N, C-alpha and C positions, 0 to 999 in steps of 0.2 A: 705466496698462496698458490693453491691448486685450482685453475679454472674449471668450473662445472656448469652444466646447462641448468636451466630452471628446472626441468623435469628431474634431473639427476639429484638436484638439492631437495626437492620435495620427497623423493623416494628415500634419500638418506635420512631425512627427518623422521618420517613415519617408521622406517625400520629401526632406527635408534630407540625411539620411544616404545615401540612394540617390545623390543628386548628388555626394556626397563619395566615391563608389566602394565603398560598403558593399553587400554582399548582404543583402537583406531576407529574413530567415528566419522562417517562420511560428512561432507560439507552440507549444511542445511540450506534451505531456500534463501533467496535474497529477501523474501517476505518473511519478517520476523514472526514467529508463531506466538500469540498470546501477548504481545507487547504493543499497546496502542501509542506508546511514546516514541516509537521509532518507525520511520518510513521504510528503511532499508536494514538489512543485516550489515552492521558497520564493523563488527569485531568478531573474533573467533568465539568469545565467551557468551555471545548473545544466546545461542541455542542451549547453553548450560546454566542460565540464570536460575532457574527453579532448583537446580541441584546445589548451587552455592548456598541458598538459603535454607536447605533442608526441607523445601515444601513438598517434595515428592520423594518416593522410595528410590534410593540410589541403585541404578542398574549396574554401576561400577564406581570405584573410588578414585580412579586416575584415568585420564583420557588424553588423546592427542588427535589433532585434525589439521587438515589444509582447508581454510574456510574461504569462500568466495565472498567479497565485500564490495559494497558501493558507498561511497562518501562523496557528497557534492558541496561540502562546506567551503571548499577553495576552488570551486568551479572556474571562477574568472581567471585564475593564475595558471590553470592547466594549459600546457603548451608553451608557456613562458619560461618555467623553471625546469631543472634537470630531473626532478624527483616527483612532482605532483601528478597524481592520477586520480580519476574518479573510480575506476575499478582496480582492485588488487587482490592478491591471495595472501591470507595470513596464516602463518605457521603458529600453532599454539599447543602447548601442553598444560594439563589442568589436574588439580588435585581437590577433592571434595572431602575434607576432613581426614585426609591421608597424610602425605608429606607436607612439609612447610618450607621455611626459608632455606635451611641448610641444603636440603636435597635439590630444591629448585636452582640454587646458585651453583652447585656442584654439577648438575646436569647441563646447565647453560655453558659453563666453562669447558667441561669435558667435550661436548659437542663442537664447540668453537675450535678448540686446539686439536683434537684428534680426529675429526671428521671433516670439518670445513678447513682445517689446516691454517688457521689464522695465527700469526706469530703472536706469542704471549706478550712480548714487549710492545705490541701495537694496541693492546686492549685496554681501555680506560672504563671505569665504572662510575655511576652516579648513584647516591642513596638519598632518602629523605633526611631532612635536617637533623632529627633526633634519633635516627635509627642506628644506634651503636651496635645493635645485634648484627645487622646486615654487614656493617663494616668489618666487625671481627671475623665473621665467616668468609668474606672475600679475602682478608688478609691471610687466614688460615689456608685458604685454597691457592695462595701464591700470588695474589695481586698486591704490589707494594702500596703503602699508605699514600705515597705522593700521586699515585694514579687513581685515587678514590676521592670524588668530588661531592660535597653535600649541596643539594639544591632544594628550593622551597616547594610549596604546594602546587604551584603552577606547572612545574616540571616533574615532580616526583610524588604525586598523590594521584591515583588514577581512578576514574569511574564516578558514578555508575554508568553503564551503557543505557542512555535514556534518563528519565527523571528519577528513577529509583532503582534499588537493587544492590548487589554486593560491590565494595570498593575498598580501598586501602592504600597504604604507602607502596612505593614501588622502587625498583633498582634497574638501571638501564645499562646495557653494554654498548660501548662506542668503539669505533676503529679510528685510530690516528692515521690519516691518509697522507701525512707529511706536511711540513711548513709550506711547501710550494702551493698547497691548496688554501693556504690562509689568506692569500691575496695581499695587497699592499699594506693593510693595517696590522695583520696578524701573522705574516710570514716569518718574522723574526721576533715576535713578541713572546718572551719567556712566560708571561702570565696567561696566555691563550690556552683554554682548556674546555672540556664539555660544558655546554651552556652558552658558549659564545655563538654568535650568529654567523660566523664565517663557515666555509666548507671543509675545514681541516678535519673536524671530528664529526663522524657520522654515527648516529644512533642506529643500531640494527636489531636490538632485542630489548624487550621491556618485560620485567618480571614483576607482576602485582601480587602483594601479599594481602589477600582479602581477609579483613578482620571485622568490617563493619557492613551494616545493611542501611543505606540511606533511604529515608521516606521521601515522598513527593514534596513535603514541607521542609526538607533539608536536614532533618534530625538524623544523627548517627547512632544506630543501635548495635550492640555487639551481635555478630553473627552467632548462630547456634553452634556452628564449626567453622574453623578457619580454613582457608583454601588458598590455591595457587592458580593464577591466571596469567599466562604469558602470551606475548605476541610478537612475531617476527616477520617483517614484510618480505615475502618471497622475492619479489622484484628487486628490493633493495639489497638483500643478501647476494642475489645474482650480480648486481652491479659492482659490489665489492670484490667478489671472487673473480669476476671476469675483468676487473681493473679497467672499467670504463667510467666516463664522467656522468653518464645519464642512464637512468632506467630504460630509456628509449633506444639505448645502444646494446642492451642485453639480447640474448639470441632470439627469444620469442617475439618480442616487440620489434626487433630489427627485421624479422622475416615479414611482418605486416607492412612495415615501411617499404621494403623491397617491392611488395605486391602493389602498393600505392604508386610507387615510381613507374612500375610496369604499365599500370592502368592509365595513369595520367600523363605519362611522357615527360614528367618533371623529375629533377634531381634533388635529393634531400640534402640541403646545404644550409648555410647560415641565413640566407634570405627566405628560404621556404620552411625551415624546420618548425616554426610554430604551427603552421597549417598541417603539416605532416603528423606532428605530435597530437594535436587536438583530434584528428581523424582516427588515428591509431587508438588513442585511449577511448574516445567515445564509442567507437565501433565494438570494443570489448564490453563496455557497460551495457550497451544496448543488445548485444548478442546473448549475454548471460541473462539479462532482465527478461527479455522475450522468451528465452528458454525456460524461465521460471513463471511464466504466465503473466508478466507485467506488461500490459500493452499501452501504447500511446493514448493519452486521455486528457481531459481538461483540468483534472484535479488530482491531488495526491501523487502517489508513485508514478501513475501514468503521465502526469504533467512533467515530472522531471525527466522521464525517458523521452518524451516529445521535445523538451528543451535540448537534450543532448543531441538528438538526431538533427535538429534545426541548426544548432551551433556547428556541428560537424559539416553540415551542408554549406553554411556560409563560408566556412574556412576551405572547403573544397572549391568554392567559387573563386577563391583568391589563387588557386592553382589553375584557373581557366576552365574548370569543370562546371558545366551549366545543365547537366542532366542527373538523373538518379545514379548514385555512385556507390553509397555505403553497402548496398545489398550485394554488390560484386565481391566484397571482401569476405562474405560469409564462408564460402568454401575453404578459404585459407584459415579462417578462425576454427572451423569445424576440425580440419586436419590438426591444428595445433592442440586443441583442447579436449577433443573427444576421448583422448587416452585417459586423462584424469576425470573427465566427466562424460562417460559413455552414453548418458541419456541424451546428450545434445546431438549425437550422430543422426538419430531419427527425426529430430525436430528442425534440423538445418534448413530443409526445404520450406517448411512453413514459416520459419523466422525470415528467410529471404523474401518470401512473398509479402508478408506484412510490412517489412522494412521498405520495400519498393513502393508500396501503396502510400505509406506515410511520407516518403521522399517526394513522390509525385505530387501529394497534397500541399507540401511546403513550397515546392518550386513556384506554384501560383502565388502563394501567399508572399513569397520572397519578391517577386517582380512588383507586386502591389506595394510592398513595403518600401522598396526602392524609390518608387514613384512618390510615396508619401514623404519620404525624406527629402526628395528633390523639392516638392511643393512646399514643405516646411521651411527649407533654406531659402527658396525664393521669396517666400512670404516675409521671413525675417529681413531679407535684404531690402525689400521694398519699403519696410518700416524702420530702416537704419538700425536694426538690432544686430548684435554681433555674438550672442551667447545662446546656445540651445539649452533651454532650462532642464532641470532634473525631471520635471513632470513630462516634458516633451520627449526626452530621451528615454524615460521608462516606459512611455507608451510604445515607442518602437520596439523596446525590449520585451514587454509583456504581450503585445498584440502580434507583433510580426517576428518575434524570436531573435531580435538583433541583440547580441552581446554588447555590453557597455563599451568594451575596448574597441569594438568594430565601429560602433556609432561615433565614438569619440575620434577615431582615426579618419573617417569619412568626413566628418564636419571640420576637422582641423585642416584636411587637405583643401578644403574650400575657404579656409581663412576665418572659420567661426571657432569661438570658444565652447567649452562644454562644462556645465555645472555639475561637477563630481559630487559635491556635497549634497546638492538638491536630489540627485539620483539615488544617493545613499539613503536619504530620508524617505523617499518613495519606496525603496526596496525594503526598507525596515518596516514600513506600514504594511507592505504585502506580506512580509514574513510573519508579522503579528497576526494578520488575518488568516494566513496558512496554518499557523500553529492552532489558532482558535478552532478553525474549521476541522482540523485533523483530529485534534485531541478532544475537543468538546468539553462542555461544562463538567460532564460526569468524572472526567479523568482525575480531577482534583481529589476525588475520593478513593482512587486506586492507590493506596497508601504505601505500598512496598513493605508491608509489615513483615517482620522477621517471623517465619512460620513457627508455630508451636502447637502442641496438642490442643491447648485451650482455645486456639483461634480456628480450629477445624470445624466446619459446619457439616453436619450430617444431612444429606438430601433425601427427603422422604417423597418427593413429588411425583415419582412414578406410580405410586399406589395411593397416596393421601392427598386430599385437597385442603385439609385442615389438621392442625396439630398444636399441642402446647410446646412452648419453647422457653429457654432462659436467655436474657439479654446479656451477652458477654462483652460487647464493645459498642461504643457510641462515638459519633463523629458529628460536629457542627463546624461549618466552614473549613473542612478538611483537617481539623485538629481533633485529637482525642479528648473527650469530655466524660465527666462521671454522670451528668444528667443533662436533660434537654427539656424545654418547656413549650407550651402551646404557641403555635405560630411560626416555630423555627423549622427550617429545613434541616434535615438530618440524615445520617446514615446509621442503620441499625445492623449489628452482627448478632446472629442468633446461634445457639448450639446445634439446633436442628431446624429444618424448614421445608415446607412443601412448595416453596417458591423456586421456579426454574430459573437459573441465571442464564443471561444472554450467552449464546455459544452455538457452534455449528450452524450458523445462519439464522437460528430461532431467537427472536427477541425475548427479553425478560418478562416475567410474570408481573401482573398487577394484583392488588388486593388490599387487605387491612391487617394491622397488628392491634389487638384489642386487649383491655382488661377493665375492670370496674373504674369508671371516671377517666378512661384514656382511650384514644383512638388515633392511630397513625396510618395515613393513606400511603401505601407503597405504590410509587409511580414508575418504578423500574427496579430491575434486579440484575446485578452484575456480579462477577466473581474474579478474585485474584487468588491463584493457586487453589486451595480447598476452603477459602474463606468467602462466604456469600455475603454480599452487600446489598441491603435493602434500602433504596434511596426514595426519599419522599418528604412529606410534610406532617407535622403534629397538628391534628385538627382539634383535639381536646385533651387537656390535662398534661401531665408530666411523665417522663420516663427516666429510669435510672438503670445503671449497669447492676445486674443481679435480679431484676424484676422478672417475674414469670408472666407470660403473655399468651394469647391465643393467635396463631398466625393462620390466616385463611385466604386463599387465592381467589380471584374473580374467575368462578368455574365456566361462566359462559365464554368469556374471552379465552380461557385455556382450551375449551372444546374447539373454537375457531382456529386456535394456533395448531391443535392437533390435526384438525382437518387439512389445513394448508400444508403442514409438515408431511403428513402421509401423502398428500397430493403431490407434493415435490418429488417424493420417491417414485411414485407411479409415473410422473412426468419424465424423470430421468431414464426410467426403464422404456417408456414409449419412444423417446428420442433415439435411444440406441437401436431399438428394433426397427424403426421407420427410416432413420437417417443413416445408420451404420454404427459400428463399434468405435469409430474414431471419435465419437461424441465423448467428451470428458468434462466433468464439472469443474467450472472455473470460479464459482462463487454463488452464493444464494442469500436471500432474505426471506425469512418466513415470519409474517406478522399475522395478526388476527384478522385483517382486512383483505390481504391478497398475498401472493407468493411472487418472488422474482428469482429467475434461474438463469444464470450465465453458463454457457457451454461452448466448446470449441466446435466450429463449423464454418466453412469458407464462404458461404453465401447465404442470402436471405431465404427464409422459408416461404414456399409458395402456398397459395390458398389451399390447394389440395393436401399439402402436407400438414398444414395446421388442422384441418378437418380431420385427417387421419389420426393425428396424435391426439386430439380431443376424444375421438371415438375410442381409441385404444384405452386412455385413462378411464372414460366412462364405462367401457365394458368391464373393466376391473372393479369399478364400484358396483355395478349391477351384479357381479359375480359373488358379492358378499364373501370376500376372502377373509379368513381369520388372520389377524396380524400376530406374528410370533416374534417374541423377544428372547434372545440367548445371550449369555456372558460366556465368551469363549477365549481360550488361549489365542493369541494373535496369529500364530502359525496355522492353527486349525481354522480359524476365521478366513484366513487368506485362501487355504486349500478348499474351502466351501464355495469359493467363487463370489464371496461378497465383495461389493465395490467399495473403494476407499478413496479419499482425496489424495492426490500424489504428494503434496507437500505437507500433509497433515502428520504431526508426531503422535504416535499411539503408545500406550503402555503395554505391559505383557498381557493384560486382559482387556478385551474389547467387547462392546455391546453391539449385537448384530440384530437388525430388524428385517424380517422377511414377510413378503406378501405373496404367498404361493410361487408361481413361476414368473410373476410380473416384476418383482423387485426383491433385491437382497443387498443391503448396505450396512457398513459401519455406521452407527449413529447414536449420540448420546441424547437426542431430543425426545420430545413427548409425542405420542402417536395415538391413533384410534386403536380400538380393539378389533374392529372389523371394518373392512373398506366401505360397507354400506353406510357408515356414520358420516362419510364425506359428503354424501347426498348427490351433489352435481359438481362438474368440473367444467370450466370454459376459459379459453385463452382470450385475454383482452387486448394484448399488445405484443408485437414482435419487432425487435430492432437489433441495433448493434451498439455494445459499449466500447468497442474498439476493433481494430483490424484483426481478422482471424477468429473473432468470437460473435456469437448471437446472444440475445437476451429475450427471454419469454416472460411476460407477466400474466398471471392467471388468478382465477377466484374459484372458491369452492363453497358448497352448501347453499343456504338461503341467499347469499350474496349474488349467486348466479340469476335467481329470479329477479332480484332487485335491479340488477345490472340491465337485463333485457327490457324490464319494464321502464326504466328511465330512458333507455335508447328508443323504444317505440313511442313513448310519449313525446319526445323531442321531434321524432320523425312525423308523428300524427299532426303536430302543429304546422310542420313544413308542407304536408299534404294539403292541408286547408288553405294555407297562404298561396301556394302555387297552383291550386285548382286541379290537382291530379286525380286520376281515377285509381283510387287505392285498391278497389277490387280486382282491377286488371293486374295490378302489380303483385298483389298477395296471392291471387288465385282463389279458389273456393275452399274456405276453411270450415265448412259445415261438418265434415267428417270428424273434426276435433272439437265439435260443440261450439264453434266461434261463428257467431252470426254477424258480428260488425265487420266493416271493411277493414279497419285497423285494430289490431288486437288491444283489448282493454285489460286493466289489472286482473279482473276475475277470469278473463280468457286465458291469460298466461298461466295463472294458477292451474286452471282446468287442463291446459295443454301439457304442463309438466306432470300432473297426475295421471293422465292418459298415455302419454308418450314416454314418460320417464326422461332418461338422459338423451334419448333421441331427439328430445326437443330442443337441445342445444344446437345441433347441427340444422335442424329445420328452421329455427328462429334466426340463425346466422344467415342462412340463404335468403330468407324473407327480408331481413335488414339490408342486405347487399342489393337485392333487386330494387327496393325503394330508394336506397341511396343513389344508385345509378340513374334511375329515372329523375330524381330530384336534381342531380347534378346537370343532366342534359337539359331539363326544363329551365333551370336557373341560369345556365350558361346562355341559352337562346334569348331569355328575357333580358339578361344584362348586355348582350351585344346589341339588341334592338334599342335599348335605352341609350347606350353610349353613342350609337350611330346618330340617334336623334338629337342628343346633346351636342355632338360635334358639328352637325349640320347647322344647328342653331347658333353655335359659337362662331363658325366661319362666316355666315351670311348675316352679320349683325352690324350694319353701318353705324348705328348709334354708339356701339361699343368703340369702334375705330375712331369716330369723331371725338369721343370723350377722352380717349387716351391722348389724341393729338393735342388736345387743349391743355392737359396736364403736363406735357412734356417740358423738361427744363432746356431753355435755350442758352447755348454757349456760343462763343466767337466763332468756333469752327463747326458747329453742327448742334443737333438736338439729342436729348437722351430721355427715353420714357422707361420707367420702372413700374412694375405692377406684380402683386402676389395674388394668384387665383387658388381656388380649391378644387381638387379632383379634376384637373384638366390635363389631358395627355400631351406628350411632346409634339405630336403632329398637328394638333389644333393650335398649340402656341406658335409653331412655325408658320401655319396658314394665316394666323393673325398678324404675325410680324411681316409677312409678305404683303398683306393688305395695307398695313402702315407704311412700308417702304414704297409702295406703288403711289401712295398720295404724297409722301414726304421722303424724297431720295437720300437726304442728309440726316437721317435719324438712326440712332442706336437703340435697339430694343433689348431691355434686360428683364426677362420675364422668369417668374418662379411659380411653382404650384406645390400645394401641400396635400398629401393624402396619407391619413393615419399617421405613422411615426417616421414617414420618409419625405424627403423634399427633392424637388428637381428643378433644373435651371435650363433655359434656352436663351442664348445671346446671338443676336443677329444684326447685320448692318449691310449697306451696299459698298461697293469697292471704293467709292469716293471718300468714305471715312477710313478705309484701310490705307489710302494714300496720306492720310492726315495723322496716322500713328495708331489707329485702333486695330488690335488683333483679337478677335473674339476668343480664340483658343487659349491665348495667354491670359486673358482677362478672367476666363472662366477658371483656369487651373488655380489662380491665386484666390479667387473667391471660394472655391470648394473646400479649401483648408478650414474654413469657418464652419463647414457642415460635415466634417469627416467624410467627405465624398470623393468621387473620382470621375473623370470624364475628359473631354477634349474636343478638338475640331479644327476647322479652317480659319483663316482671318476673317471670313464673312459669316460663318455660322459655327456654333459650338453648343454642345449640350452635355449635361451630366446629372448625376444624382447623389444624394447623400442622406445623412440622418439630421438629427437636430432641427425639426421644422420650426422650433421656437426661434431659431437664429436666422430664418430665411430673410425676414424683412431687413435686419441689420446687415445681412451678407449682400443684399442688393444695394443698400446704401454705401457699403464698402466699395462694391464695383462701380457705382456712381462716382465715388471720390477718385478712383483710379482713372476713369474715363475723362474726368475733368482736367487731369494733368496733360492729357493729349489734345483735348478739344477746347481748353481754354475756359 
């Protein structure tokens, strides 16, 4: 075979299929478009799913791509094996109703023999059990029958990607790497063939013959058109052609490993290879994910990326690296991959910055996690326990990011066992919760229907709020039914509808479907391909497929949605004008109550910036700009300067919404006809959803007046409570017709009518002034109160005498335990000093509860230290029961934790430990 670099293989592939009439389609984002059943793009065919079902007009009938993919199903074994990766690139060629089995097989064999130069006698193939057609095609192409193996559904029936979509039998190409790769069991075994678990036969190309569309319920329906979906792992092909034993020894991954060697001072060898491989693989996944706008977070995709960063950091620690490290690999990754993915070149600096911040964050967590592990092991040892339970191990995994294998290795080094089965049970519980939270209840209705003209819903909602319609499909419990009755939750598909289906950040419409004797409450509207799904409950009567009904949206709610969606566009424009053109939309939610907008920006917004952004939007509202809607050719739309989402897939025609010179964007949502309809705009919250991004929440219309009314009613109550001079805080409001010291409801209405949108800025300033004065006043009162309480606590001889009387007398000293409420650590120490002055041989074990936190103070004199008491060690073991942390000296220690309900039992546990030393 002829050795080729990864880059050369990718170029050979795309050039070959371009010559065969395929359109070369760029890699799509790692965020799957329009598929709630997938967290990441996991295969080359994901972006083509609608084309296989015929759900959209075909832009081409044959295509090829080099697709970036992330899969984390085998995360725990990455680094241990020769081939497992979380990030990989997939070579794929696709046919949508064009060629089928014969051409797919011939293309794969021709490319293997004449372009990759794989010897023909080294190629084996597998086929699905009953696929005699594929067998004949392979034999006609020159593969002898003895090198064709039939395998079952587990191996040779592929798909769908996610819970629904195109699927079918497949045929795989294998390379025979020789008997020496078979190991001791298969090296000389004449029956060894593809399907065996040994390393002799390596699959390098999978040809899927798409014939079916699988619904969410598992039903296989014939596809409107057959199709071809192939996948060949680029790294795996490179491994075969470069004749190395691991994908990590191929040219691109090897260059990353060399960089790690240079930065770490360690050598890649048998003892370090797992750490090197984990860091190499995970750095690629993180680099490409951050490049596609997937940032570390607590949930969803962001959680997966955070796990990868933390797992890589843990393995870097095994190489002796105790500081942020992964971010230093970004320049190398940029040089390697910006040729195939040029958009990464400009993003590399931002990726580096975000990654470093996330690493900094985890290093603190890591130290705390290692302390937690030590405390756990010490606690187990003191209780003669020898096994770390699955629950305890999973807590280290989920809270501190410790992979199972690392926790297991650490505890086994200390002589403890690890409950693998219990860990797996906890992991499965977590997976179930993750699936439920990601997909949600509604996804059961996203049926994966095979598209047909009968199931296409015509959307009339841009111009109509009400229309007659025909019921063309019904679902109950996710299954197709002919009719549904009163009280049942159902999904109704209509031939036409005024209901907007969730999309572009805007949530779906509510409303009613009605006819004589029947009423259905629409509680949400979703869409799959061009089929609109009306989700809700039947309030009265029955409904059947074929019925004629009236569909009517909740127009008040729709107006609020339009206000907030148009407000979102104005906000986007304002952000770019005030913060800079680097601002790019990263996500949005448009509801009837508020809007949320995520955008790229490196730091928090200042109060001045927030006020300026609000003013910019409100100026646009006051300007009463007509909102223009155009449907344009996509090239014309781009040339017009309209903004679009970077990773959004658009058709040939796009809808463009313009608001004068304030905003121009691609958008399929519903909008006001004039900006004056928005009424008012106010930002209510600014924060960060993840490194490198900011999030703004805002409200429009009457909600702004209600918001400030609620704010000032709350503040007015605090003014009265703290005896503040509200008039001095607010100033003289007579010019606005406000005679009271604190604005009342009618005053706010008057203020908005007189000042218009300028009232937003004015009220924001009033509120800030009052909040500042309240905070200062409250802080002073609180400090005075605490000082008085502490003085009373410290100078209370009755309390000291009472505690001495209840102390437990042991043969080598006394122990007193007590739980207090809202007493600070200094006061507890002062109390313990008073007790020790009267009784030198006493150990004080004090705890205090405040809200949902608990704190501990343990103190004694040195005479008890000599008898075996070490307050620091005693505290450390006790804090395990409180999920806390702390430490100290032999004579004094303090710490804090959670679980205040466990504080009493924690002190009893500490007393039991003390008894072992003091008798």
